[in-house]
N, C-alpha and C positions, 0 to 999 in steps of 0.2 A: 798789854802786860808783858808779852815776850820781848817786845822792843825795849821796854824799861829794864828787864832782867839782863839784856845783852848790852845795855849802855847806849843803844841807838837813839833813845829818847830820854830827855830829862824830865824828872817828876816835879810837880809843883809842891809836893810835900812828901814826907816819909823818906825812907832810905832802903837801898837794896845791898845785900851782901851775899856773895857766893863763896863758900869755903872760907869765909872771913875776909874776903877781898871785895873791893868795889868792882862792878862789872867791867870797867875799862882797864883794870889792872893787867899788865902784860903777862903776869904769872898765870893767868887763867887760860891763855891761848892754847897751851898744850893739854888742858883738861876738858875744854868745851868744844862741842861741834854743833852745827845748826843745819837743819833741813828747812829752808824757807818755804812759804806757801807756793811761790813761783819757782819752777825749776831753773837754777842758775848754772846751766852747762853751756859751754862754748859750742854752738851749733856746727861750726865749720871744722872742728877737729874730730878725729876718729875716736871711738870709744877707748881703744887701747892706748891712744896717745894721752887722753885725759887721765886714765888710770895711772900711767907711768909718771905723769906730771905730779899728780896728787901724792903718789908714793914718795917722790923726791922731796916733798915738803916736810916729812916726818922722819925722825931718827929710828923709830920703832914702828914702822908701818905694817899693815897686814901683808901677809905673803900672797903670792899669786894664787896659790891653792885656796887660801882662805877667801880671797876675793871671788874666785870661780865658784866656790861653794855657796856664797851669798848671792852672786849675780845670776848664775845659771844661764849665761849667754853662750851661744855657739861661737866658733871662730869667725864665722861670717858676720855675726852681729857685732863682734868686737872690732872687726875691720871696717865697719861702715861708719859714716858720719853720725855724730850724736844727734844732729838735727833730723835724721831720718828714722829715728826710733819712734815707736808708737807712744801715745800719751802715758800709758801705764808703764812701759819700758823706761821712759825718761824718768818717771817718778822713782822707780826702783833703782835706776842707775844713780840718780842724785842721792838717794838714801845711802847706797853703798859707798859713794864718794865721801859722805859725811862720816863714815865709820873707819876709813882707811888709817886715820891717826890714832886709833884705839882710845876714843874719848872716854872720860869718866862721867861726864855730864852731857846729855844729849837733849837738844831742843828740837821738837818736831811740830811744825805748823801745818795743820790739815794734811798729814802725811799720806793718807791713802786716796787722795783725790785723783781721779782718772784711772785708778787701778781696777782691773777686772777681778772677779771673785777669786780666781786661782792665785793671782799675784798678791792680792790682799791677804789671803791665808798665809802665803809664804812670808810676807812682810811681818805678820804678827808672830809667826814662829821665830823669826829672827829677834824680834823684840823680847819674846819670852827668854831666849838664850841670853840676851844682853842683861836682862833683869837678874837672871840666875848668877851672872858673873859680876854682879854688884854695880852695874851702870845705873846711874840716876837718870830717869827719862821724864822730861816735862813735855807734854804735847797738848795741842788744842785740836778739837774735833767736833763736827756736827753729827757724826755717826754715834748716836746714843748707845746703840747695842755694843759698839766697840769699847766705849767708856765703861759700860757696865761689866763686861767680861774681862777687861784687861787692867783697868786702873786700880791701884792700891789706895789712892787718895783723889778726891774730886774737889775742885774749886769751881764754883758757879759764879760767873760774872754777869751782871745785869746793869746796863746803862753806865758802864765804867766803874761799877762798885762791886767789891767782893761780898756776896751775900750768903754764901755757904762754903764751909771748909769741912769736909766730911769724907766718909768712905762709902762705896756702893752698898756694903752690908748694913751700915748704920742708917743710910738714907732710906733703904727699903724697910728697915725695922722700926723707923720712927712712926710710921703709920701702920696700924693693924687692919686697915681697910681691905676688904676683899671684893672682887668683882664676880658676881654670880650670873649665870645664864641658865634659865629653866624653861620648860615648855609653857606655852600660853595657858594651859589648863590650870595653872596655879596663880594666874593673874589676880583673881578676886581676893585670895587670902593675902598675897604679897602687898596689895595696895592698902590693906588694913593695918599693916605693921609700921610702928613708929621707928623701928630700927633700920629701915631701908631708905636709901636716897637714890636719886638719879635713875628713876625707873624709865625704861625705854623698851619699845617693841622693835625688834630687829629680825627680819627673815623668819617670821613665824615663831619667834622665841622672845622671852622676856628677860631683859638684862637689868641689873641694879647693883648698887654698892651698899656695903654695910660694914660697920665696925664690930658688929655682934654676930659673927659668922656662926658660932656654935648654937646660939639661940635660934637663929633663922633656920639652920639646918634641922634642928630638933622639931620646929614647927612644920617644916616641909615634910619630914618623915611621918608625922602624925596625919598628914593629908595624903599619905600613900606614895610620896616621892621616893624614888630609888636612886642609888648612887650613879647608876648608868644614865640617868636622865639629866643630870646637872653638870655644869662646868664651873669650876672655881679657879680663879687665878689671883695671884698677888698683884699689888700695885707695881707698875714698872718704874724704872728709874726716870723714864721720860715723863710719867705722870707726876712724880715728885718734883722734877725740875720745872715743869710747866706751872705747877701751883706756886712754886717758890718765886717765879718771875712774873706772876700776875700782879698788875697794879691794883 
């Protein structure tokens, strides 16, 4: 899909317009930037050389201070070859290069691949700042927790087809199903209830799902169950997406 949006692949049907322009329109060049799935940095050039080159491509590039705030590289790191950076450093470096021209629309393809926890957190802090500054960000990710906490809008693709266009909040709210975990002592009463499904025994506890959480909780209370004994959680975004893509 991203390839089609960027004009790198032609579609058999339909059309794509970005800001009213076709993806290949030269007027989009100053508006759009892309972080591809594979890091596209010249391995044989120094970090500082690549930064200087990318800055020369744009009339209103980021300042050295802005770049340093984003990159957080030491002078030693900026003086070394880009090919010598670690996987996570290369990914962050590629990301910062994509921001040098101050894009209004940013495409990120699996952006946090190879990043460690600290770098990933820094990355999402930058993304939050970009969103606050009005940058439109389109990204693909297999990290569902990142999608759930960061995205304002979610598109679910399955076998080449768009099957969902929604938001994290709406996706979670569509199903009122709850996941319960209770002590095994309540197994007998739970198994008599029509309101529960997917009953399983896990680590000396009973887990099940229900769309009638209030009714089930009332029944459990009558059996002497206390709030300290149970665990209740909402369906996760992963649960919703998994069910959506089941054949």
